[in-house]
C-alpha positions in Angstrom: 0.0 0.0 0.0 1.4 3.4 -1.0 0.7 6.8 0.6 -2.2 7.7 -1.6 -3.8 4.3 -1.1 -3.4 4.7 2.7 -5.0 8.1 2.6 -7.9 6.7 0.5 -8.5 3.9 2.9 -8.2 6.0 6.0 -10.6 8.6 4.6 -13.1 5.9 3.8 -12.9 4.3 7.3 -13.0 7.6 9.2 -15.5 9.5 7.1 -13.1 12.4 6.8 -12.3 14.0 3.5 -9.2 12.9 1.6 -7.7 16.4 2.1 -8.2 16.3 5.9 -6.9 12.7 6.1 -3.8 13.7 4.1 -3.1 16.6 6.4 -3.6 14.3 9.4 -1.1 11.8 8.0 1.4 14.5 7.2 1.1 15.8 10.8 1.6 12.3 12.1 4.7 11.6 10.0 6.1 15.0 10.9 5.6 14.4 14.7 7.2 10.9 14.5 10.1 12.2 12.4 10.8 15.1 14.8 10.7 12.7 17.8 13.1 10.3 16.1 15.5 13.2 15.2 15.5 14.1 18.9 16.3 10.4 19.7 12.9 10.0 21.4 10.8 6.9 20.7 7.1 6.9 19.8 5.1 3.9 21.2 1.6 3.2 19.9 0.1 0.5 22.1 -1.3 -2.3 19.9 0.5 -1.1 16.8 4.3 -0.8 17.4 7.2 1.4 18.5 9.2 3.7 16.4 12.8 4.3 17.6 16.3 5.0 16.4 18.6 2.1 16.9 22.4 2.7 16.6 24.2 -0.2 15.2 27.9 -0.9 14.7 29.2 -0.2 11.2 30.1 -3.2 9.1 32.4 -3.6 6.1 30.6 -3.7 2.8 31.6 -5.9 -0.1 30.9 -5.8 -3.8 30.1 -9.3 -4.9 31.4 -8.6 -8.4 34.8 -7.4 -7.4 35.3 -9.5 -4.3 
């Protein structure tokens, strides 16, 4: 499902207009993005948790050149 399909489905389920639903989705993604940039986590009970996880770097390898 892409963004426009998500907006269509959310609008249909909520009874909101597609424009209002699009603005709500943009606000949600903006809030989550800003929280993650500030190294906060966002927990939605029953759905999932968004958080930044720092991992150790690893050495990449090009399979064509070895």
